[in-house]
C-alpha positions in Angstrom: 5.4 11.2 43.5 2.0 9.6 43.0 1.6 7.3 40.0 -1.6 7.4 37.9 -1.9 4.5 35.4 -3.9 4.3 32.2 -3.9 1.5 29.6 -4.3 2.5 26.0 -2.7 -0.6 24.5 -5.9 -1.9 23.0 -7.0 1.5 21.4 -6.6 2.4 17.8 -5.0 5.7 16.7 -5.7 8.5 17.4 -7.5 7.3 20.5 -4.3 6.7 22.6 -3.1 10.2 22.1 -6.5 11.6 22.9 -6.8 9.6 26.1 -3.3 10.5 27.2 -3.7 14.2 26.7 -7.1 14.1 28.4 -5.6 12.3 31.4 -2.7 14.8 31.5 -5.2 17.7 31.9 -6.1 16.1 35.3 -2.6 15.5 36.6 -1.0 17.7 39.2 2.7 18.5 39.2 3.4 16.0 41.9 1.8 13.1 40.0 3.2 11.0 37.2 1.0 9.4 34.5 2.1 5.8 33.6 0.8 4.9 30.2 0.7 1.3 29.1 0.9 1.4 25.3 1.4 -1.2 22.5 4.0 1.0 20.8 6.2 4.0 21.3 4.0 7.1 20.4 6.7 9.3 18.8 4.3 12.0 17.6 3.2 12.4 21.3 6.7 13.2 22.5 6.9 16.5 20.6 3.6 17.6 22.0 4.7 16.7 25.5 7.9 18.7 25.2 6.2 21.7 23.8 3.7 21.6 26.7 6.2 21.4 29.6 6.1 17.6 30.1 8.9 15.1 30.2 8.7 11.4 29.6 10.6 8.2 30.2 9.8 5.1 28.1 10.4 1.6 29.3 10.2 -1.0 26.4 9.1 -4.5 27.5 9.1 -7.7 25.5 5.7 -8.6 23.9 4.4 -11.8 22.4 3.6 -10.0 19.1 6.9 -9.4 17.2 5.4 -6.4 15.4 4.7 -4.4 18.6 6.6 -3.9 21.8 4.7 -3.2 25.0 5.9 0.0 26.5 5.4 1.9 29.7 5.6 5.6 29.3 6.0 7.7 32.4 4.9 11.4 31.9 5.6 14.1 34.4 6.1 17.8 34.6 9.5 19.0 33.3 9.8 21.1 36.5 9.5 17.9 38.6 12.3 15.9 36.8 14.4 15.7 40.0 11.4 14.3 41.9 10.8 11.7 39.1 14.4 10.7 39.2 14.3 10.2 42.9 10.9 8.4 43.0 11.6 6.1 40.1 15.4 5.6 40.3 14.8 1.8 39.8 13.5 2.5 36.3 16.5 4.7 35.4 18.9 2.0 36.7 17.3 -0.7 34.7 17.7 1.5 31.6 21.4 1.4 31.9 21.6 -2.4 32.3 
Protein backbone atom coordinates (compact mmCIF):
# COMPACT_ATOMS: atom_id res chain seq x y z
CA UNK A 1 0.00 0.00 0.00
CA UNK A 2 1.46 3.33 -1.08
CA UNK A 3 1.51 6.10 1.53
CA UNK A 4 0.65 9.68 0.48
CA UNK A 5 1.35 12.30 3.18
CA UNK A 6 -0.13 15.74 3.74
CA UNK A 7 0.43 18.12 6.65
CA UNK A 8 -2.56 20.21 7.75
CA UNK A 9 -1.26 20.90 11.27
CA UNK A 10 -0.72 24.61 10.65
CA UNK A 11 -4.08 25.25 8.97
CA UNK A 12 -7.10 26.79 10.69
CA UNK A 13 -10.58 25.22 10.48
CA UNK A 14 -12.20 24.45 8.09
CA UNK A 15 -9.09 24.29 5.89
CA UNK A 16 -7.81 20.94 7.22
CA UNK A 17 -11.03 19.13 6.33
CA UNK A 18 -11.12 20.80 2.92
CA UNK A 19 -7.54 19.77 2.17
CA UNK A 20 -8.09 16.21 3.40
CA UNK A 21 -11.25 15.71 1.33
CA UNK A 22 -9.56 17.24 -1.72
CA UNK A 23 -6.59 14.88 -1.31
CA UNK A 24 -8.88 11.88 -0.92
CA UNK A 25 -10.45 12.63 -4.29
CA UNK A 26 -7.05 11.81 -5.85
CA UNK A 27 -6.30 8.65 -3.83
CA UNK A 28 -6.60 5.21 -5.43
CA UNK A 29 -7.89 2.19 -3.47
CA UNK A 30 -4.31 0.90 -3.09
CA UNK A 31 -3.08 4.14 -1.53
CA UNK A 32 -3.33 5.40 2.03
CA UNK A 33 -3.48 9.09 2.95
CA UNK A 34 -1.39 9.96 6.00
CA UNK A 35 -2.58 13.24 7.51
CA UNK A 36 -0.43 15.12 10.00
CA UNK A 37 -2.84 17.14 12.11
CA UNK A 38 -2.68 19.22 15.29
CA UNK A 39 -5.79 17.57 16.75
CA UNK A 40 -8.18 14.72 16.17
CA UNK A 41 -10.76 15.83 13.58
CA UNK A 42 -13.85 14.11 14.98
CA UNK A 43 -16.30 15.74 12.49
CA UNK A 44 -14.23 14.29 9.64
CA UNK A 45 -14.57 10.70 10.88
CA UNK A 46 -18.33 10.56 10.22
CA UNK A 47 -17.87 11.93 6.70
CA UNK A 48 -15.20 9.33 6.02
CA UNK A 49 -17.35 6.45 7.20
CA UNK A 50 -20.32 7.59 5.13
CA UNK A 51 -18.09 7.80 2.04
CA UNK A 52 -16.53 4.34 2.29
CA UNK A 53 -13.28 5.32 4.02
CA UNK A 54 -11.72 3.92 7.19
CA UNK A 55 -9.18 5.62 9.41
CA UNK A 56 -6.59 4.88 12.05
CA UNK A 57 -5.40 7.66 14.35
CA UNK A 58 -2.04 7.61 16.07
CA UNK A 59 -1.75 10.25 18.84
CA UNK A 60 1.73 11.58 19.50
CA UNK A 61 3.08 13.80 22.29
CA UNK A 62 3.29 17.48 21.42
CA UNK A 63 5.02 20.40 23.06
CA UNK A 64 1.74 22.33 23.35
CA UNK A 65 -0.40 20.81 26.12
CA UNK A 66 -3.58 22.09 24.48
CA UNK A 67 -3.06 20.05 21.32
CA UNK A 68 -1.83 16.58 20.52
CA UNK A 69 -0.11 15.91 17.27
CA UNK A 70 -1.79 13.08 15.46
CA UNK A 71 -1.20 11.05 12.38
CA UNK A 72 -4.40 9.91 10.72
CA UNK A 73 -4.20 7.14 8.17
CA UNK A 74 -7.17 7.12 5.78
CA UNK A 75 -7.82 4.23 3.41
CA UNK A 76 -10.72 2.61 1.55
CA UNK A 77 -12.88 0.39 3.78
CA UNK A 78 -12.57 -2.33 1.14
CA UNK A 79 -8.79 -2.32 1.67
CA UNK A 80 -8.80 -2.77 5.47
CA UNK A 81 -6.95 -6.09 5.27
CA UNK A 82 -4.25 -4.53 3.08
CA UNK A 83 -3.89 -1.62 5.52
CA UNK A 84 -3.63 -4.04 8.45
CA UNK A 85 -0.90 -6.00 6.67
CA UNK A 86 1.01 -2.96 5.40
CA UNK A 87 0.94 -1.02 8.66
CA UNK A 88 0.92 -3.80 11.26
CA UNK A 89 3.61 -1.93 13.23
CA UNK A 90 1.13 0.92 13.86
CA UNK A 91 -1.55 -1.45 15.05
CA UNK A 92 0.90 -3.21 17.36
CA UNK A 93 2.03 0.07 18.93
CA UNK A 94 -1.62 0.93 19.61
CA UNK A 95 -2.00 -2.05 21.94
CA UNK A 96 1.21 -1.23 23.85
